[in-house]
C-alpha positions, 0 to 999 in steps of 0.5 A: 524684274531680277533687279527689282527682286534683288533690290528688294531682298537686299533691302529686307536683309539690310533691315534685318540687320539693322533691327538685330543691331538695335537689340544689342548694347551700345558698344563701350557704354553701360550706365551705372543703372544698367550695371546695378541691374546687371549685378542684382541679376547675377546675385539672384542667379548666385542665390539660386546656385549657391546651394550647389556649390560646395564650400561657399554656401550662404555667402552673403557679404559683397565687396564694394570694390568695382561696384561703388556706384550701386546702392547698399539698399538694392542689395539688402532687399536680396539678403546681401551686405555691401562692405567697403574694402577697409572693413573686409581688410579689417575684419580679415585681421582677426577672422575668416571672412567670406565674401563675393567680389565683382572682378570684372564687368565688360561688354563682348559680342553684344553681351555683358561678361560678368567675373564674380569671385568667391573669396575666403580669407583671413587669419583663423586661430593658431594659423598663418593668414591664408587667401582662396578664391574662385571665379565664376563667369556670367554672361548677361544680355537685355531682354524685354523683361530686363536682364537675364544671367547664364553662367558660362564659366566655373573653375575647374577642380582643385588639384590635390597635391597628395602623392598618387598611390600606384596599384600593381596587380599580381 
């Protein structure tokens, strides 16, 4: 009798593991359509978050580097403009350009991790060229409704290089 109970228990546990594995993304493969859906999901979350990120509000240009497969119309529906690397390089010769750059999209532990950088670079009037970027990490998971994204990593505070003022008490 105990063998029968253990056998049923093992079968239930094994079937539960198989069901849980079936909901995960196939390791090592994401279709271009899945990647495009993930990018749209991250950009939707980015629209909501941009108002709370100091210094990067209303960044609507997106570099096509690393996301050449996405149709520009998918981004323009959300208010973003897809720009090629050459367009960005040309415009930063004489102007300051703010844009979003998808650094990496990869699988990790059954989820898709997206590293998105906010970039400001170019040549301001009467000054040397500069470049500044901050990277944000999102974790995306497939649900029954589609893809969901969650911000899991943001850059730390910028360090100040001003000398510290020592206060002495008398």
